[in-house]
C-alpha positions in Angstrom: -105.3 -195.4 -82.8 -103.3 -196.9 -86.1 -100.4 -197.6 -84.1 -101.8 -198.9 -80.9 -103.5 -201.7 -82.9 -100.4 -204.2 -83.3 -100.4 -203.5 -78.8 -101.6 -206.1 -76.6 -104.2 -204.3 -75.2 -107.1 -205.0 -78.4 -109.3 -202.9 -76.6 -107.5 -199.7 -76.5 -107.5 -198.8 -80.1 -111.3 -199.1 -80.5 -112.0 -197.0 -76.8 -109.9 -194.4 -78.4 -111.9 -194.2 -81.6 -114.8 -194.1 -80.2 -113.7 -191.7 -77.7 -112.6 -189.7 -80.5 -115.9 -188.8 -82.1 -118.2 -188.3 -78.5 -118.9 -184.7 -79.7 -119.7 -185.4 -83.3 -123.2 -186.2 -84.5 -122.4 -186.2 -88.0 -119.6 -185.6 -91.1 -121.0 -181.9 -90.8 -119.9 -181.9 -87.4 -116.4 -182.9 -87.9 -113.5 -180.5 -87.1 -110.0 -181.1 -87.3 -107.6 -179.3 -89.3 -105.1 -182.3 -88.6 -106.7 -184.8 -90.0 -109.0 -184.5 -92.9 -112.5 -186.2 -93.2 -111.7 -189.0 -95.8 -108.3 -190.2 -93.6 -110.7 -190.0 -90.6 -113.1 -192.4 -92.1 -110.1 -194.3 -93.3 -108.5 -195.1 -89.9 -111.6 -196.5 -89.2 -112.2 -198.9 -92.0 -108.5 -200.2 -91.5 -109.3 -200.9 -87.7 -112.6 -202.2 -88.8 -111.0 -204.7 -91.0 -107.7 -205.2 -88.7 -110.3 -206.5 -85.8 -112.0 -208.2 -88.3 -109.4 -210.2 -89.6 -107.8 -210.9 -86.1 -111.3 -212.2 -85.3 -111.6 -209.9 -83.0 -115.2 -209.1 -83.7 -116.9 -207.6 -81.2 -114.3 -204.9 -81.2 -114.9 -205.0 -85.0 -118.6 -204.2 -84.7 -117.7 -201.7 -82.0 -115.4 -199.6 -84.1 -118.0 -199.8 -87.3 -120.3 -198.5 -85.2 -118.5 -195.8 -84.4 -117.9 -195.1 -88.3 -121.2 -194.1 -87.9 -120.7 -190.4 -87.4 -118.6 -189.7 -89.6 -118.7 -192.4 -92.5 -120.6 -192.1 -95.9 -124.5 -193.2 -95.2 -124.9 -196.7 -94.7 -121.2 -197.3 -94.5 -121.4 -198.7 -91.2 -123.7 -201.4 -91.7 -121.7 -202.6 -94.4 -118.9 -203.0 -92.3 -121.4 -204.5 -89.7 -122.9 -207.2 -91.6 -119.3 -207.9 -93.4 -118.1 -208.4 -89.8 -121.2 -210.3 -88.9 -120.7 -212.5 -91.7 -117.0 -213.4 -91.4 -117.9 -214.1 -87.7 -120.5 -216.8 -88.8 -117.7 -218.4 -91.0 -115.3 -218.6 -88.1 -117.7 -219.9 -85.9 -118.6 -222.4 -88.3 -114.8 -223.5 -89.0 -114.9 -224.3 -85.0 -118.0 -226.7 -86.1 -116.0 -229.6 -85.1 -115.6 -233.1 -82.9 -118.7 -233.4 -80.6 -121.8 -233.7 -82.8 -124.0 -231.8 -79.9 -120.9 -228.9 -79.6 -120.5 -228.9 -83.1 -124.5 -228.1 -83.4 -124.7 -225.4 -80.5 -121.4 -223.7 -82.6 -123.4 -224.3 -86.0 -126.7 -222.5 -84.4 -124.4 -219.4 -82.9 -123.1 -219.3 -86.6 -126.8 -219.2 -88.0 -127.4 -216.2 -85.4 -124.4 -214.2 -86.8 -125.6 -214.7 -90.3 -128.8 -213.8 -89.4 -128.0 -210.5 -87.9 -125.9 -209.6 -90.9 -129.1 -210.1 -93.2 -130.7 -207.7 -91.0 -128.3 -205.2 -91.2 -128.4 -205.7 -95.0 -131.7 -205.8 -94.9 -132.3 -202.5 -93.4 -129.9 -201.0 -95.4 -131.5 -202.3 -98.6 -134.6 -200.3 -97.9 -132.8 -197.3 -97.8 -131.1 -197.6 -101.4 -132.9 -196.0 -103.8 -131.0 -196.4 -107.2 -132.1 -200.0 -108.6 -127.7 -200.2 -108.7 -127.2 -199.6 -105.2 -130.3 -201.7 -104.2 -128.7 -204.5 -106.6 -125.5 -204.4 -105.0 -126.7 -204.4 -101.3 -129.2 -207.0 -102.2 -126.5 -209.5 -103.9 -125.0 -209.4 -100.8 -127.8 -210.2 -98.7 -128.8 -212.8 -101.1 -125.5 -214.5 -100.2 -125.5 -213.9 -96.5 -129.6 -215.2 -96.6 -127.6 -218.5 -98.4 -125.6 -218.8 -95.5 -127.9 -218.4 -93.1 -129.9 -221.3 -94.5 -133.0 -219.3 -96.0 -131.6 -220.0 -99.7 -135.6 -219.6 -100.9 -135.8 -216.0 -99.5 -132.1 -215.2 -101.5 -133.1 -216.9 -104.9 -136.5 -214.9 -104.5 -134.4 -211.7 -104.0 -131.6 -212.9 -106.9 -134.9 -213.4 -109.1 -136.0 -209.7 -108.4 -132.8 -208.3 -110.0 -133.0 -210.1 -113.0 -132.7 -209.0 -116.0 -131.6 -205.6 -114.5 -128.8 -203.7 -116.8 -126.3 -203.0 -113.5 -123.1 -205.8 -113.0 -122.4 -206.6 -109.9 -118.7 -207.6 -109.0 -118.2 -209.7 -106.0 -116.3 -207.9 -103.2 -114.8 -210.9 -101.3 -114.6 -210.9 -97.3 -111.4 -211.7 -95.7 -111.8 -214.9 -94.4 -111.7 -215.4 -90.7 -108.1 -216.4 -89.3 -106.5 -215.3 -92.3 -103.1 -213.6 -91.5 -102.3 -212.1 -95.3 -100.6 -208.9 -93.5 -100.3 -208.1 -97.2 -104.3 -207.6 -97.7 -104.2 -205.5 -94.7 -101.1 -203.5 -96.1 -103.0 -203.2 -99.4 -106.3 -202.4 -98.2 -105.0 -199.6 -95.9 -102.7 -197.5 -98.8 -106.0 -198.1 -100.8 -107.8 -196.2 -98.0 -105.3 -193.9 -97.6 -105.6 -192.7 -101.2 -109.6 -192.5 -100.7 -109.5 -195.9 -103.2 -112.4 -197.6 -101.2 -113.5 -199.8 -104.5 -109.5 -201.1 -104.6 -109.9 -201.4 -100.5 
């Protein structure tokens, strides 16, 4: 699948990655002596990021959904939310020219931000530690702001005011960013198991 990401058949790797886990229901079901679980997870994340930075958002979402079977709990929804946010950003960049057409494109971008917010809200409800809730909540507030829901975002951030947890913002790759160095750094970090650096 990794090699096919660079081929002309853009959907092929996504189909391959989806099909590879047909019989897998959870990480405990994953059995492949040739590819350890951590490496399999890294391959899915690299594919999600590759599709996202190539502005192939539906394929990125598909691979992220497939990764849920072997991923850490909630990681798939984080990847989906990041992709939907990038999708919204890409649409906003297209909103130029004819005012009527621009309004339609901006509306489509808002819907993507709202979808991203729904993923993050669902994920935040499952988080039990204050630190995890704050990390997801901060991402949610950022997406809500982009969705035009600034009051909800402010209320959410006020909820975390005064907590001891420090949140380090993680940049989401910008749509159209063709920095292959970014992708290579992410791939190598994931290959070594360093998800934070990736």
